[in-house]
KEKOLKOL-694660 format. One line per 5 residues: number of its first residue (from 1); their letters; for each residue x, y, z of C-alpha. Coordinates in Angstrom, 2 decimals, always signed. Layout:
// KEKOLKOL-694660
NUM = a = X/Y/Z | ...
This chain:
// KEKOLKOL-694660
1 = mhglg = +11.12/-18.50/+1.85 | +11.77/-19.53/-1.71 | +9.43/-19.23/-4.70 | +6.08/-17.45/-4.69 | +4.66/-16.24/-1.42
6 = ksnms = +3.30/-13.45/+0.72 | +4.89/-11.67/+3.66 | +3.09/-9.46/+6.18 | +5.47/-6.95/+7.77 | +5.24/-5.85/+11.42
11 = ngdty = +4.40/-2.28/+10.29 | +1.34/-3.47/+8.33 | +3.01/-3.45/+4.89 | +2.65/-6.53/+2.67 | +4.73/-8.05/-0.11
16 = egefn = +3.42/-10.66/-2.49 | +5.63/-12.17/-5.15 | +8.86/-14.04/-5.65 | +11.36/-14.85/-2.91 | +14.88/-16.23/-3.06
21 = nnkme = +16.63/-17.31/+0.16 | +14.17/-15.33/+2.33 | +14.61/-12.14/+0.27 | +12.21/-10.33/-2.04 | +13.72/-11.15/-5.42
26 = gkgty = +12.15/-11.32/-8.86 | +8.74/-9.82/-9.54 | +6.45/-8.71/-6.77 | +4.00/-6.20/-5.34 | +4.63/-4.18/-2.17
31 = frmkd = +1.79/-2.33/-0.45 | +2.69/+0.39/+2.08 | +0.08/+0.68/+4.79 | +1.42/+4.08/+5.99 | +0.51/+6.02/+2.85
36 = gstyv = -1.50/+3.56/+0.74 | +1.07/+3.47/-2.06 | +1.93/+0.34/-4.05 | +5.04/-0.68/-5.98 | +4.68/-3.32/-8.70
41 = gewke = +7.88/-4.44/-10.33 | +11.21/-6.14/-10.04 | +13.20/-6.77/-6.85 | +16.73/-7.79/-5.97 | +17.84/-8.57/-2.40
46 = nrkhg = +14.83/-6.81/-0.80 | +15.22/-3.65/-2.91 | +13.39/-2.27/-5.93 | +15.70/-3.16/-8.79 | +14.79/-3.18/-12.49
51 = ygeff = +11.60/-1.86/-14.03 | +8.79/-0.88/-11.69 | +5.66/+1.20/-11.35 | +4.88/+3.14/-8.17 | +1.19/+3.90/-7.58
56 = flsgn = +0.40/+6.79/-5.24 | -2.86/+7.02/-3.30 | -3.50/+10.33/-5.11 | -3.87/+8.43/-8.40 | -0.46/+9.43/-9.77
61 = iykdq = +1.77/+6.70/-11.24 | +5.55/+6.78/-11.58 | +7.19/+4.42/-14.08 | +10.97/+4.05/-14.08 | +14.04/+1.90/-13.74
66 = wenga = +15.15/+1.28/-10.17 | +18.58/+0.37/-8.88 | +19.31/-0.69/-5.30 | +15.96/+0.70/-4.10 | +16.20/+4.12/-5.78
71 = qngkg = +15.00/+5.63/-9.05 | +17.70/+5.57/-11.73 | +17.27/+6.67/-15.31 | +14.51/+8.29/-17.31 | +11.06/+7.83/-15.87
76 = tmidk = +7.56/+9.09/-16.42 | +5.20/+10.62/-13.87 | +1.56/+10.30/-14.91 | -0.95/+12.34/-12.92 | -4.49/+11.21/-12.17
81 = dgnev = -5.72/+13.12/-15.26 | -3.32/+11.26/-17.58 | -0.81/+14.11/-18.06 | +2.76/+12.84/-18.42 | +6.03/+14.44/-17.31
86 = neewk = +9.38/+12.88/-18.18 | +12.01/+13.01/-15.44 | +15.55/+11.79/-15.01 | +16.87/+10.38/-11.73 | +20.23/+9.30/-10.39
91 = dgvki = +20.45/+7.31/-7.14 | +17.01/+8.54/-6.04 | +17.73/+12.22/-6.76 | +15.82/+14.02/-9.51 | +18.31/+15.62/-11.91
96 = s = +15.88/+16.93/-14.55
């Protein structure tokens, strides 16, 4: 696949967005069937990479920079009531 498209995964997940050489790359949206969460943001070689927003089924939203599929940098968790908490992550591990 190359360009804009949609892919339905065998586990029920879906990705809709940009592809490059059969990989999710560029901007796209990934919906996880298992828990109803959605990631909207940038991708590189099938991994979240760049700025993205992760929407939880609970109504919480996490906004952050991603690198190689993991949170990296200063992000913001916004709960369903609009309260914000700033967090810092390194390689997917919360450090503050």
